[in-house]
N, CA and C atoms as an extended XYZ file, in Angstrom:
306
Properties=species:S:1:pos:R:3:atomname:S:1:resname:S:1:resid:I:1 pbc="F F F"
N       -14.431       -8.092       -4.838 N   MET     1
C       -13.292       -8.129       -4.351 CA  MET     1
C       -13.362       -7.557       -2.676 C   MET     1
N       -12.807       -7.428       -1.187 N   LYS     2
C       -13.811       -7.437       -0.435 CA  LYS     2
C       -12.498       -5.779       -0.346 C   LYS     2
N       -13.236       -5.476        0.345 N   LEU     3
C       -12.932       -3.823        0.684 CA  LEU     3
C       -12.060       -3.478        2.041 C   LEU     3
N       -10.883       -3.073        1.469 N   LYS     4
C        -9.945       -2.784        2.508 CA  LYS     4
C       -10.507       -1.584        3.494 C   LYS     4
N       -10.188       -1.835        4.950 N   LYS     5
C       -10.981       -0.621        5.669 CA  LYS     5
C        -9.850        0.130        5.513 C   LYS     5
N        -8.516       -0.136        5.814 N   THR     6
C        -7.400        0.928        6.075 CA  THR     6
C        -6.371        0.724        5.116 C   THR     6
N        -5.249        1.797        4.431 N   PRO     7
C        -4.165        1.382        4.252 CA  PRO     7
C        -2.964        0.535        4.090 C   PRO     7
N        -3.175        0.846        5.574 N   LEU     8
C        -2.357       -0.152        6.342 CA  LEU     8
C        -2.431       -1.366        6.334 C   LEU     8
N        -3.604       -1.902        6.793 N   LYS     9
C        -3.978       -3.302        6.374 CA  LYS     9
C        -4.004       -3.800        5.135 C   LYS     9
N        -4.742       -3.375        3.970 N   ALA    10
C        -3.925       -3.104        2.634 CA  ALA    10
C        -2.646       -3.483        2.663 C   ALA    10
N        -1.455       -2.850        3.552 N   ILE    11
C        -0.103       -3.193        2.860 CA  ILE    11
C         0.008       -4.483        3.577 C   ILE    11
N        -0.788       -4.990        4.540 N   ARG    12
C        -0.208       -5.895        5.905 CA  ARG    12
C        -0.879       -7.636        4.743 C   ARG    12
N        -1.723       -7.543        3.913 N   GLU    13
C        -2.346       -8.276        3.076 CA  GLU    13
C        -1.370       -8.215        2.155 C   GLU    13
N        -1.420       -7.187        1.331 N   ASN    14
C        -0.300       -7.323        0.416 CA  ASN    14
C         0.948       -8.300        0.756 C   ASN    14
N         1.566       -7.524        1.852 N   CYS    15
C         3.013       -8.658        1.930 CA  CYS    15
C         2.238       -9.980        2.847 C   CYS    15
N         1.335      -10.812        2.890 N   PHE    16
C         0.706      -11.709        3.303 CA  PHE    16
C         1.244      -12.201        1.795 C   PHE    16
N         0.473      -11.796        1.199 N   VAL    17
C         0.285      -12.751       -0.211 CA  VAL    17
C         1.188      -13.187       -0.901 C   VAL    17
N         2.203      -11.837       -0.831 N   CYS    18
C         3.690      -11.719       -0.868 CA  CYS    18
C         4.631      -12.751       -0.380 C   CYS    18
N         4.204      -13.380        0.744 N   SER    19
C         4.915      -13.673        1.234 CA  SER    19
C         4.396      -15.650        1.586 C   SER    19
N         3.714      -15.673        0.223 N   GLY    20
C         3.289      -16.822        0.432 CA  GLY    20
C         2.122      -17.469        1.494 C   GLY    20
N         1.531      -16.101        2.200 N   LYS    21
C         0.765      -16.270        2.766 CA  LYS    21
C         0.383      -17.037        4.343 C   LYS    21
N         2.196      -16.262        4.585 N   SER    22
C         2.880      -16.767        5.862 CA  SER    22
C         3.411      -16.249        6.615 C   SER    22
N         2.537      -15.401        8.138 N   TYR    23
C         2.882      -14.183        8.352 CA  TYR    23
C         4.179      -14.089        8.901 C   TYR    23
N         4.710      -15.914        9.200 N   GLN    24
C         5.917      -15.849        9.620 CA  GLN    24
C         7.205      -15.712        8.745 C   GLN    24
N         7.013      -15.483        7.976 N   GLU    25
C         7.782      -15.630        6.117 CA  GLU    25
C         7.324      -14.280        6.550 C   GLU    25
N         6.571      -13.198        6.560 N   ILE    26
C         6.882      -11.595        6.899 CA  ILE    26
C         7.419      -11.103        7.858 C   ILE    26
N         8.020      -11.557        8.645 N   SER    27
C         8.439      -11.600        9.721 CA  SER    27
C         9.532      -11.742        9.216 C   SER    27
N         9.977      -12.611        8.234 N   LEU    28
C        11.860      -12.942        8.079 CA  LEU    28
C        12.377      -12.384        6.808 C   LEU    28
N        11.141      -11.598        6.561 N   CYS    29
C        11.702      -10.668        4.929 CA  CYS    29
C        12.286      -10.062        4.866 C   CYS    29
N        13.644      -10.445        3.547 N   THR    30
C        14.265       -9.942        3.879 CA  THR    30
C        14.666       -8.744        2.974 C   THR    30
N        13.669       -8.063        2.204 N   ASN    31
C        13.251       -7.936        1.008 CA  ASN    31
C        14.025       -6.239        1.193 C   ASN    31
N        14.868       -6.127        1.889 N   GLU    32
C        14.638       -4.181        2.273 CA  GLU    32
C        14.518       -3.610        0.863 C   GLU    32
N        14.416       -3.438       -0.485 N   LYS    33
C        14.781       -2.560       -1.355 CA  LYS    33
C        13.116       -2.479       -2.187 C   LYS    33
N        12.044       -3.333       -0.944 N   CYS    34
C        10.536       -3.533       -1.662 CA  CYS    34
C        10.496       -2.228       -0.511 C   CYS    34
N         9.384       -1.471       -1.420 N   ILE    35
C         8.621       -0.137       -0.877 CA  ILE    35
C         7.946       -0.208        0.132 C   ILE    35
N         7.675       -1.017        0.425 N   LEU    36
C         6.005       -1.679        1.244 CA  LEU    36
C         7.305       -2.095        2.764 C   LEU    36
N         8.369       -2.338        2.637 N   TYR    37
C         9.136       -3.123        3.609 CA  TYR    37
C         9.266       -2.677        5.056 C   TYR    37
N         8.881       -1.705        5.485 N   SER    38
C         8.938       -0.656        6.341 CA  SER    38
C         7.537       -0.873        7.120 C   SER    38
N         6.854       -1.150        6.540 N   TRP    39
C         5.357       -1.464        6.588 CA  TRP    39
C         4.530       -2.040        6.366 C   TRP    39
N         5.363       -3.413        6.399 N   ARG    40
C         4.930       -5.128        6.236 CA  ARG    40
C         3.968       -5.570        7.300 C   ARG    40
N         4.493       -4.492        8.798 N   PHE    41
C         3.538       -5.344        9.957 CA  PHE    41
C         2.000       -4.351        9.810 C   PHE    41
N         1.665       -3.697        9.357 N   GLY    42
C         0.858       -2.946        9.201 CA  GLY    42
C         0.771       -1.792       10.168 C   GLY    42
N         2.224       -1.316        9.982 N   LYS    43
C         2.308        0.070       11.724 CA  LYS    43
C         3.266        0.892       10.546 C   LYS    43
N         2.652        1.803       11.262 N   ASN    44
C         4.132        3.703       10.628 CA  ASN    44
C         4.853        3.301       10.622 C   ASN    44
N         6.093        3.201        9.963 N   PRO    45
C         7.194        2.884       10.654 CA  PRO    45
C         8.275        4.197       11.399 C   PRO    45
N         7.219        5.742       11.142 N   GLU    46
C         7.648        6.667       11.002 CA  GLU    46
C         7.106        7.417       13.047 C   GLU    46
N         5.862        6.618       12.608 N   GLU    47
C         5.469        7.052       14.249 CA  GLU    47
C         5.756        6.621       15.804 C   GLU    47
N         6.651        5.456       15.188 N   GLU    48
C         7.533        5.124       16.259 CA  GLU    48
C         7.886        6.051       16.150 C   GLU    48
N         9.238        6.190       15.834 N   ARG    49
C        10.843        6.916       16.103 CA  ARG    49
C        10.425        8.223       15.942 C   ARG    49
N         9.247        8.957       15.274 N   THR    50
C         9.179       10.976       15.466 CA  THR    50
C         8.151       10.983       16.409 C   THR    50
N         6.949       10.030       16.444 N   ASN    51
C         6.075       10.419       17.391 CA  ASN    51
C         4.861       11.224       15.796 C   ASN    51
N         4.988       11.128       14.729 N   LYS    52
C         4.419       12.197       14.424 CA  LYS    52
C         3.659       10.876       13.522 C   LYS    52
N         2.423       11.455       13.292 N   LYS    53
C         1.335       10.219       11.766 CA  LYS    53
C         1.854       10.923       10.249 C   LYS    53
N         1.918        9.913        9.763 N   ALA    54
C         1.838       10.002        7.836 CA  ALA    54
C         1.098        8.646        7.711 C   ALA    54
N         0.288        9.250        6.787 N   THR    55
C        -0.165        7.846        5.690 CA  THR    55
C         1.323        7.280        4.999 C   THR    55
N         0.402        5.787        4.296 N   ALA    56
C         1.299        5.221        3.932 CA  ALA    56
C         0.500        5.098        2.335 C   ALA    56
N        -0.381        6.198        1.932 N   LEU    57
C        -0.794        6.493        0.698 CA  LEU    57
C         0.591        6.144       -0.026 C   LEU    57
N         1.721        7.604        0.211 N   PRO    58
C         2.017        8.039       -1.059 CA  PRO    58
C         3.178        6.427       -1.028 C   PRO    58
N         3.359        5.631       -0.441 N   THR    59
C         4.008        4.566       -0.030 CA  THR    59
C         3.356        3.730       -1.140 C   THR    59
N         2.236        3.211       -1.126 N   ILE    60
C         1.299        2.310       -1.727 CA  ILE    60
C         1.509        2.743       -3.502 C   ILE    60
N         1.117        4.516       -3.581 N   ARG    61
C         0.885        5.043       -4.890 CA  ARG    61
C         2.962        4.783       -5.639 C   ARG    61
N         3.928        4.524       -4.751 N   GLU    62
C         4.934        4.184       -4.740 CA  GLU    62
C         4.963        2.798       -5.824 C   GLU    62
N         4.348        1.902       -4.631 N   HIS    63
C         4.462        0.293       -5.491 CA  HIS    63
C         3.948        0.571       -6.663 C   HIS    63
N         2.476        1.447       -6.197 N   CYS    64
C         2.273        0.519       -7.867 CA  CYS    64
C         2.532        1.335       -8.857 C   CYS    64
N         2.811        2.360       -8.883 N   LEU    65
C         4.402        3.176       -9.914 CA  LEU    65
C         5.381        2.242      -10.692 C   LEU    65
N         5.712        1.460       -9.252 N   ASN    66
C         6.978        0.670       -9.689 CA  ASN    66
C         6.466       -0.511      -10.617 C   ASN    66
N         4.880       -1.054      -10.054 N   CYS    67
C         4.721       -2.551      -10.225 CA  CYS    67
C         3.889       -1.968      -12.014 C   CYS    67
N         3.798       -0.937      -12.544 N   CYS    68
C         3.255       -0.322      -13.537 CA  CYS    68
C         4.558        0.403      -14.588 C   CYS    68
N         5.767        0.393      -14.019 N   PHE    69
C         7.077        0.905      -14.465 CA  PHE    69
C         7.122        1.644      -15.096 C   PHE    69
N         6.725        2.565      -13.700 N   GLY    70
C         6.791        4.420      -13.648 CA  GLY    70
C         5.309        5.187      -14.804 C   GLY    70
N         4.574        3.755      -15.245 N   SER    71
C         3.267        4.403      -16.118 CA  SER    71
C         2.471        4.942      -15.414 C   SER    71
N         1.832        6.208      -14.724 N   THR    72
C         0.779        7.166      -13.973 CA  THR    72
C        -0.376        6.311      -14.675 C   THR    72
N        -0.676        5.937      -16.025 N   LYS    73
C        -2.192        5.556      -16.799 CA  LYS    73
C        -2.152        4.005      -16.595 C   LYS    73
N        -0.958        3.909      -16.854 N   GLU    74
C        -1.472        1.895      -16.235 CA  GLU    74
C        -1.470        1.503      -14.900 C   GLU    74
N        -1.119        2.904      -14.227 N   VAL    75
C        -1.820        2.368      -12.215 CA  VAL    75
C        -3.146        3.217      -12.620 C   VAL    75
N        -3.230        3.732      -13.406 N   ARG    76
C        -5.181        4.000      -13.619 CA  ARG    76
C        -5.588        3.025      -13.849 C   ARG    76
N        -5.916        2.276      -14.744 N   LYS    77
C        -5.779        1.328      -15.880 CA  LYS    77
C        -5.667        0.079      -15.091 C   LYS    77
N        -5.557       -0.214      -14.280 N   CYS    78
C        -4.851       -1.789      -13.537 CA  CYS    78
C        -6.384       -2.504      -13.678 C   CYS    78
N        -5.864       -3.683      -14.326 N   PRO    79
C        -6.692       -4.496      -14.228 CA  PRO    79
C        -6.875       -5.871      -13.056 C   PRO    79
N        -6.004       -5.792      -12.153 N   ILE    80
C        -5.869       -6.374      -10.913 CA  ILE    80
C        -6.281       -6.072       -9.789 C   ILE    80
N        -8.251       -5.646       -9.712 N   ASP    81
C        -8.800       -5.833       -9.067 CA  ASP    81
C        -9.190       -6.831       -7.629 C   ASP    81
N        -8.363       -7.673       -7.050 N   ASP    82
C        -8.255       -8.248       -6.490 CA  ASP    82
C        -6.626       -7.772       -5.358 C   ASP    82
N        -6.038       -7.479       -5.709 N   CYS    83
C        -4.799       -6.864       -5.222 CA  CYS    83
C        -5.275       -5.747       -4.448 C   CYS    83
N        -4.773       -6.134       -3.366 N   PRO    84
C        -4.969       -5.834       -1.394 CA  PRO    84
C        -4.888       -4.300       -1.624 C   PRO    84
N        -3.614       -3.937       -2.405 N   LEU    85
C        -3.872       -2.657       -2.803 CA  LEU    85
C        -4.104       -1.830       -3.505 C   LEU    85
N        -5.380       -1.869       -4.805 N   TYR    86
C        -5.866       -1.206       -5.768 CA  TYR    86
C        -6.728       -0.548       -5.185 C   TYR    86
N        -7.667       -0.293       -4.195 N   LEU    87
C        -8.377        0.191       -3.651 CA  LEU    87
C        -7.128        1.736       -3.791 C   LEU    87
N        -6.272        1.856       -2.991 N   TRP    88
C        -5.078        2.618       -2.647 CA  TRP    88
C        -4.756        3.374       -3.660 C   TRP    88
N        -4.417        2.805       -5.296 N   ARG    89
C        -3.093        3.009       -5.570 CA  ARG    89
C        -3.212        3.854       -6.342 C   ARG    89
N        -4.136        4.782       -6.627 N   LEU    90
C        -4.245        5.894       -6.497 CA  LEU    90
C        -3.882        6.958       -5.999 C   LEU    90
N        -3.067        7.235       -4.462 N   GLY    91
C        -2.288        7.926       -3.972 CA  GLY    91
C        -3.783        8.489       -2.909 C   GLY    91
N        -4.683        8.124       -2.890 N   LYS    92
C        -6.019        8.784       -2.877 CA  LYS    92
C        -6.717        7.907       -1.609 C   LYS    92
N        -7.596        8.779       -1.010 N   HIS    93
C        -8.106        7.964        0.163 CA  HIS    93
C       -10.120        7.371       -0.984 C   HIS    93
N        -9.930        6.453       -1.331 N   PRO    94
C       -11.177        6.313       -2.028 CA  PRO    94
C       -12.676        6.350       -1.883 C   PRO    94
N       -12.483        6.523       -0.069 N   PHE    95
C       -13.931        6.919        0.083 CA  PHE    95
C       -14.033        8.416        0.668 C   PHE    95
N       -12.917        8.761        0.708 N   ILE    96
C       -13.476       10.665        1.363 CA  ILE    96
C       -13.400       11.487       -0.595 C   ILE    96
N       -14.904       12.059       -0.635 N   LYS    97
C       -14.923       12.655       -1.465 CA  LYS    97
C       -14.291       14.356       -1.525 C   LYS    97
N       -13.736       14.508       -2.466 N   ARG    98
C       -13.055       15.496       -2.243 CA  ARG    98
C       -14.494       16.299       -3.344 C   ARG    98
N       -14.020       17.852       -2.727 N   VAL    99
C       -14.574       18.887       -2.935 CA  VAL    99
C       -13.338       20.267       -4.033 C   VAL    99
N       -14.544       20.303       -4.930 N   GLU   100
C       -13.944       20.941       -5.937 CA  GLU   100
C       -13.865       22.586       -5.553 C   GLU   100
N       -13.014       23.343       -5.915 N   THR   101
C       -13.442       25.114       -5.918 CA  THR   101
C       -13.132       25.321       -6.914 C   THR   101
N       -13.522       26.320       -7.136 N   ASP   102
C       -13.432       27.364       -8.764 CA  ASP   102
C       -12.709       28.198       -8.136 C   ASP   102
C-alpha cells in the first residue's frame, strides 16, 4: 500500500479509480450525489468561494461510512487496505499523534 500524502490526493486517486482510471472521465463525472463529487479535482471546493480553509477528512469519513452502510465498526475494521481513502477513513490525520490529557 502506498502512503497518501494528503487527503485531497487520496480523494483524487479514489475518483481516478472510480472513473476507470481516466482523468477525462473525472471531469465528465455527473454523479453529483457522490459525497466526494465537489472534491474530485483534488481541491477544496469551499476555499475558492469563501476563502476559508476546510479539511477533507469529514468528507472522507462520511464516504467511508456510506461504503460500510453507516457502521462505524465496519469502517474501523475495513479490509480494503488498497483503497486510496483507507488511511483517512477514521476522519483523523493518521500521521499526527494526539496527546491525551487527563
